[in-house]
PyMOL CGO cylinders between C-alpha atoms (Angstrom):
from pymol import cmd
from pymol.cgo import CYLINDER

trace = [
    CYLINDER, -121.03, 98.75, 180.69, -120.13, 99.31, 177.06, 0.3, 1, 1, 1, 1, 1, 1,
    CYLINDER, -120.13, 99.31, 177.06, -116.46, 99.07, 178.02, 0.3, 1, 1, 1, 1, 1, 1,
    CYLINDER, -116.46, 99.07, 178.02, -116.77, 95.67, 179.69, 0.3, 1, 1, 1, 1, 1, 1,
    CYLINDER, -116.77, 95.67, 179.69, -118.85, 94.33, 176.80, 0.3, 1, 1, 1, 1, 1, 1,
    CYLINDER, -118.85, 94.33, 176.80, -116.19, 95.47, 174.35, 0.3, 1, 1, 1, 1, 1, 1,
    CYLINDER, -116.19, 95.47, 174.35, -113.39, 94.03, 176.50, 0.3, 1, 1, 1, 1, 1, 1,
    CYLINDER, -113.39, 94.03, 176.50, -115.17, 90.68, 176.62, 0.3, 1, 1, 1, 1, 1, 1,
    CYLINDER, -115.17, 90.68, 176.62, -115.40, 90.64, 172.82, 0.3, 1, 1, 1, 1, 1, 1,
    CYLINDER, -115.40, 90.64, 172.82, -111.80, 91.71, 172.34, 0.3, 1, 1, 1, 1, 1, 1,
    CYLINDER, -111.80, 91.71, 172.34, -110.56, 89.06, 174.75, 0.3, 1, 1, 1, 1, 1, 1,
    CYLINDER, -110.56, 89.06, 174.75, -112.48, 86.36, 172.89, 0.3, 1, 1, 1, 1, 1, 1,
    CYLINDER, -112.48, 86.36, 172.89, -111.15, 87.61, 169.54, 0.3, 1, 1, 1, 1, 1, 1,
    CYLINDER, -111.15, 87.61, 169.54, -107.56, 87.91, 170.76, 0.3, 1, 1, 1, 1, 1, 1,
    CYLINDER, -107.56, 87.91, 170.76, -107.54, 91.66, 170.18, 0.3, 1, 1, 1, 1, 1, 1,
    CYLINDER, -107.54, 91.66, 170.18, -106.02, 92.82, 173.49, 0.3, 1, 1, 1, 1, 1, 1,
    CYLINDER, -106.02, 92.82, 173.49, -102.48, 94.04, 174.12, 0.3, 1, 1, 1, 1, 1, 1,
    CYLINDER, -102.48, 94.04, 174.12, -101.55, 94.33, 177.78, 0.3, 1, 1, 1, 1, 1, 1,
    CYLINDER, -101.55, 94.33, 177.78, -98.94, 96.90, 178.75, 0.3, 1, 1, 1, 1, 1, 1,
    CYLINDER, -98.94, 96.90, 178.75, -96.57, 95.90, 181.55, 0.3, 1, 1, 1, 1, 1, 1,
    CYLINDER, -96.57, 95.90, 181.55, -97.67, 99.00, 183.45, 0.3, 1, 1, 1, 1, 1, 1,
    CYLINDER, -97.67, 99.00, 183.45, -101.33, 97.97, 183.24, 0.3, 1, 1, 1, 1, 1, 1,
    CYLINDER, -101.33, 97.97, 183.24, -100.37, 94.46, 184.35, 0.3, 1, 1, 1, 1, 1, 1,
    CYLINDER, -100.37, 94.46, 184.35, -98.78, 95.98, 187.45, 0.3, 1, 1, 1, 1, 1, 1,
    CYLINDER, -98.78, 95.98, 187.45, -101.78, 98.19, 188.16, 0.3, 1, 1, 1, 1, 1, 1,
    CYLINDER, -101.78, 98.19, 188.16, -104.21, 95.30, 187.79, 0.3, 1, 1, 1, 1, 1, 1,
    CYLINDER, -104.21, 95.30, 187.79, -102.31, 92.79, 189.90, 0.3, 1, 1, 1, 1, 1, 1,
    CYLINDER, -102.31, 92.79, 189.90, -101.39, 95.13, 192.75, 0.3, 1, 1, 1, 1, 1, 1,
    CYLINDER, -101.39, 95.13, 192.75, -105.08, 95.57, 193.56, 0.3, 1, 1, 1, 1, 1, 1,
    CYLINDER, -105.08, 95.57, 193.56, -105.79, 91.98, 194.63, 0.3, 1, 1, 1, 1, 1, 1,
    CYLINDER, -105.79, 91.98, 194.63, -106.04, 91.31, 198.37, 0.3, 1, 1, 1, 1, 1, 1,
    CYLINDER, -106.04, 91.31, 198.37, -106.77, 87.60, 198.34, 0.3, 1, 1, 1, 1, 1, 1,
    CYLINDER, -106.77, 87.60, 198.34, -103.84, 85.43, 197.28, 0.3, 1, 1, 1, 1, 1, 1,
    CYLINDER, -103.84, 85.43, 197.28, -106.07, 83.00, 195.38, 0.3, 1, 1, 1, 1, 1, 1,
    CYLINDER, -106.07, 83.00, 195.38, -107.61, 85.84, 193.35, 0.3, 1, 1, 1, 1, 1, 1,
    CYLINDER, -107.61, 85.84, 193.35, -104.16, 87.25, 192.63, 0.3, 1, 1, 1, 1, 1, 1,
    CYLINDER, -104.16, 87.25, 192.63, -102.86, 83.89, 191.41, 0.3, 1, 1, 1, 1, 1, 1,
    CYLINDER, -102.86, 83.89, 191.41, -105.88, 83.33, 189.18, 0.3, 1, 1, 1, 1, 1, 1,
    CYLINDER, -105.88, 83.33, 189.18, -105.67, 86.82, 187.68, 0.3, 1, 1, 1, 1, 1, 1,
    CYLINDER, -105.67, 86.82, 187.68, -101.92, 86.52, 187.19, 0.3, 1, 1, 1, 1, 1, 1,
    CYLINDER, -101.92, 86.52, 187.19, -102.30, 83.20, 185.36, 0.3, 1, 1, 1, 1, 1, 1,
    CYLINDER, -102.30, 83.20, 185.36, -105.03, 84.58, 183.08, 0.3, 1, 1, 1, 1, 1, 1,
    CYLINDER, -105.03, 84.58, 183.08, -103.27, 87.88, 182.38, 0.3, 1, 1, 1, 1, 1, 1,
    CYLINDER, -103.27, 87.88, 182.38, -99.98, 86.17, 181.55, 0.3, 1, 1, 1, 1, 1, 1,
    CYLINDER, -99.98, 86.17, 181.55, -101.77, 84.49, 178.63, 0.3, 1, 1, 1, 1, 1, 1,
    CYLINDER, -101.77, 84.49, 178.63, -102.17, 87.92, 176.96, 0.3, 1, 1, 1, 1, 1, 1,
    CYLINDER, -102.17, 87.92, 176.96, -99.46, 89.46, 174.78, 0.3, 1, 1, 1, 1, 1, 1,
    CYLINDER, -99.46, 89.46, 174.78, -97.57, 92.01, 176.87, 0.3, 1, 1, 1, 1, 1, 1,
    CYLINDER, -97.57, 92.01, 176.87, -95.65, 95.06, 175.67, 0.3, 1, 1, 1, 1, 1, 1,
    CYLINDER, -95.65, 95.06, 175.67, -93.19, 97.36, 177.43, 0.3, 1, 1, 1, 1, 1, 1,
    CYLINDER, -93.19, 97.36, 177.43, -94.85, 100.71, 178.12, 0.3, 1, 1, 1, 1, 1, 1,
    CYLINDER, -94.85, 100.71, 178.12, -91.86, 103.01, 178.49, 0.3, 1, 1, 1, 1, 1, 1,
    CYLINDER, -91.86, 103.01, 178.49, -88.46, 103.62, 177.00, 0.3, 1, 1, 1, 1, 1, 1,
    CYLINDER, -88.46, 103.62, 177.00, -86.31, 106.73, 176.71, 0.3, 1, 1, 1, 1, 1, 1,
    CYLINDER, -86.31, 106.73, 176.71, -88.05, 108.16, 173.63, 0.3, 1, 1, 1, 1, 1, 1,
    CYLINDER, -88.05, 108.16, 173.63, -91.57, 107.47, 174.89, 0.3, 1, 1, 1, 1, 1, 1,
    CYLINDER, -91.57, 107.47, 174.89, -90.65, 109.06, 178.24, 0.3, 1, 1, 1, 1, 1, 1,
    CYLINDER, -90.65, 109.06, 178.24, -89.61, 112.22, 176.41, 0.3, 1, 1, 1, 1, 1, 1,
    CYLINDER, -89.61, 112.22, 176.41, -92.78, 112.18, 174.32, 0.3, 1, 1, 1, 1, 1, 1,
    CYLINDER, -92.78, 112.18, 174.32, -94.96, 111.64, 177.41, 0.3, 1, 1, 1, 1, 1, 1,
    CYLINDER, -94.96, 111.64, 177.41, -93.24, 114.59, 179.10, 0.3, 1, 1, 1, 1, 1, 1,
    CYLINDER, -93.24, 114.59, 179.10, -93.93, 116.72, 176.01, 0.3, 1, 1, 1, 1, 1, 1,
    CYLINDER, -93.93, 116.72, 176.01, -97.58, 115.66, 176.14, 0.3, 1, 1, 1, 1, 1, 1,
    CYLINDER, -97.58, 115.66, 176.14, -97.82, 116.57, 179.84, 0.3, 1, 1, 1, 1, 1, 1,
    CYLINDER, -97.82, 116.57, 179.84, -96.27, 119.98, 179.21, 0.3, 1, 1, 1, 1, 1, 1,
    CYLINDER, -96.27, 119.98, 179.21, -98.60, 120.67, 176.27, 0.3, 1, 1, 1, 1, 1, 1,
    CYLINDER, -98.60, 120.67, 176.27, -101.64, 119.83, 178.39, 0.3, 1, 1, 1, 1, 1, 1,
    CYLINDER, -101.64, 119.83, 178.39, -100.36, 121.85, 181.35, 0.3, 1, 1, 1, 1, 1, 1,
    CYLINDER, -100.36, 121.85, 181.35, -100.07, 124.89, 179.06, 0.3, 1, 1, 1, 1, 1, 1,
    CYLINDER, -100.07, 124.89, 179.06, -103.81, 124.44, 178.49, 0.3, 1, 1, 1, 1, 1, 1,
    CYLINDER, -103.81, 124.44, 178.49, -104.38, 124.27, 182.29, 0.3, 1, 1, 1, 1, 1, 1,
    CYLINDER, -104.38, 124.27, 182.29, -105.03, 120.52, 182.16, 0.3, 1, 1, 1, 1, 1, 1,
    CYLINDER, -105.03, 120.52, 182.16, -103.34, 118.34, 184.75, 0.3, 1, 1, 1, 1, 1, 1,
    CYLINDER, -103.34, 118.34, 184.75, -103.28, 114.59, 184.29, 0.3, 1, 1, 1, 1, 1, 1,
    CYLINDER, -103.28, 114.59, 184.29, -103.53, 113.08, 187.78, 0.3, 1, 1, 1, 1, 1, 1,
    CYLINDER, -103.53, 113.08, 187.78, -101.57, 109.90, 187.13, 0.3, 1, 1, 1, 1, 1, 1,
    CYLINDER, -101.57, 109.90, 187.13, -98.25, 109.68, 185.32, 0.3, 1, 1, 1, 1, 1, 1,
    CYLINDER, -98.25, 109.68, 185.32, -99.17, 106.10, 184.41, 0.3, 1, 1, 1, 1, 1, 1,
    CYLINDER, -99.17, 106.10, 184.41, -102.16, 107.40, 182.43, 0.3, 1, 1, 1, 1, 1, 1,
    CYLINDER, -102.16, 107.40, 182.43, -99.91, 109.63, 180.34, 0.3, 1, 1, 1, 1, 1, 1,
    CYLINDER, -99.91, 109.63, 180.34, -97.47, 106.77, 179.72, 0.3, 1, 1, 1, 1, 1, 1,
    CYLINDER, -97.47, 106.77, 179.72, -100.31, 104.49, 178.60, 0.3, 1, 1, 1, 1, 1, 1,
    CYLINDER, -100.31, 104.49, 178.60, -101.86, 107.19, 176.39, 0.3, 1, 1, 1, 1, 1, 1,
    CYLINDER, -101.86, 107.19, 176.39, -98.51, 108.04, 174.81, 0.3, 1, 1, 1, 1, 1, 1,
    CYLINDER, -98.51, 108.04, 174.81, -97.84, 104.38, 174.01, 0.3, 1, 1, 1, 1, 1, 1,
    CYLINDER, -97.84, 104.38, 174.01, -101.22, 104.17, 172.25, 0.3, 1, 1, 1, 1, 1, 1,
    CYLINDER, -101.22, 104.17, 172.25, -100.81, 107.50, 170.44, 0.3, 1, 1, 1, 1, 1, 1,
    CYLINDER, -100.81, 107.50, 170.44, -97.32, 106.56, 169.19, 0.3, 1, 1, 1, 1, 1, 1,
    CYLINDER, -97.32, 106.56, 169.19, -98.64, 103.32, 167.69, 0.3, 1, 1, 1, 1, 1, 1,
    CYLINDER, -98.64, 103.32, 167.69, -102.08, 104.50, 166.55, 0.3, 1, 1, 1, 1, 1, 1,
    CYLINDER, -102.08, 104.50, 166.55, -103.72, 101.87, 168.78, 0.3, 1, 1, 1, 1, 1, 1,
    CYLINDER, -103.72, 101.87, 168.78, -107.11, 102.74, 170.29, 0.3, 1, 1, 1, 1, 1, 1,
    CYLINDER, -107.11, 102.74, 170.29, -107.40, 102.61, 174.09, 0.3, 1, 1, 1, 1, 1, 1,
    CYLINDER, -107.40, 102.61, 174.09, -110.38, 101.14, 175.89, 0.3, 1, 1, 1, 1, 1, 1,
    CYLINDER, -110.38, 101.14, 175.89, -110.95, 103.33, 178.94, 0.3, 1, 1, 1, 1, 1, 1,
    CYLINDER, -110.95, 103.33, 178.94, -113.44, 104.90, 181.30, 0.3, 1, 1, 1, 1, 1, 1,
    CYLINDER, -113.44, 104.90, 181.30, -111.37, 107.60, 182.99, 0.3, 1, 1, 1, 1, 1, 1,
    CYLINDER, -111.37, 107.60, 182.99, -111.65, 111.38, 182.84, 0.3, 1, 1, 1, 1, 1, 1,
    CYLINDER, -111.65, 111.38, 182.84, -107.89, 111.84, 182.38, 0.3, 1, 1, 1, 1, 1, 1,
    CYLINDER, -107.89, 111.84, 182.38, -108.03, 109.91, 179.11, 0.3, 1, 1, 1, 1, 1, 1,
    CYLINDER, -108.03, 109.91, 179.11, -110.97, 112.06, 177.97, 0.3, 1, 1, 1, 1, 1, 1,
    CYLINDER, -110.97, 112.06, 177.97, -108.82, 115.17, 178.47, 0.3, 1, 1, 1, 1, 1, 1,
    CYLINDER, -108.82, 115.17, 178.47, -105.90, 113.56, 176.65, 0.3, 1, 1, 1, 1, 1, 1,
    CYLINDER, -105.90, 113.56, 176.65, -108.15, 112.49, 173.75, 0.3, 1, 1, 1, 1, 1, 1,
    CYLINDER, -108.15, 112.49, 173.75, -109.58, 116.01, 173.47, 0.3, 1, 1, 1, 1, 1, 1,
    CYLINDER, -109.58, 116.01, 173.47, -106.15, 117.64, 172.99, 0.3, 1, 1, 1, 1, 1, 1,
    CYLINDER, -106.15, 117.64, 172.99, -103.95, 114.86, 171.60, 0.3, 1, 1, 1, 1, 1, 1,
    CYLINDER, -103.95, 114.86, 171.60, -104.56, 112.12, 169.05, 0.3, 1, 1, 1, 1, 1, 1,
    CYLINDER, -104.56, 112.12, 169.05, -105.59, 109.37, 171.49, 0.3, 1, 1, 1, 1, 1, 1,
    CYLINDER, -105.59, 109.37, 171.49, -108.29, 107.15, 170.00, 0.3, 1, 1, 1, 1, 1, 1,
    CYLINDER, -108.29, 107.15, 170.00, -111.12, 105.78, 172.13, 0.3, 1, 1, 1, 1, 1, 1,
    CYLINDER, -111.12, 105.78, 172.13, -111.68, 102.11, 171.25, 0.3, 1, 1, 1, 1, 1, 1,
    CYLINDER, -111.68, 102.11, 171.25, -115.45, 102.58, 171.66, 0.3, 1, 1, 1, 1, 1, 1,
    CYLINDER, -115.45, 102.58, 171.66, -115.45, 105.20, 168.89, 0.3, 1, 1, 1, 1, 1, 1,
    CYLINDER, -115.45, 105.20, 168.89, -113.33, 103.36, 166.32, 0.3, 1, 1, 1, 1, 1, 1,
]
cmd.load_cgo(trace, "trace")
């Protein structure tokens, strides 16, 4: 897909920031121990940032409330935390998820494929 091609290029160029929340979501999905260990080793080589603090939690809640007023429900709290982190820093997000499309439509989330 376009997203995986872009991710490959960003990984080679060193242009990826991994949020701790995304690290958790990625690693919890592995069933085989050997796959988990390999993924963990590779992911730990990426720069990692903390996704949530008090202020970003308040901002994410504001974003959720704004979207809910427009009858839009974001299914995963983690998606709103990730989007808020990116919005607060002006960093584009590489995604393929309908929740992020809704967030981008009504908030200032940038899609990395469109930058």
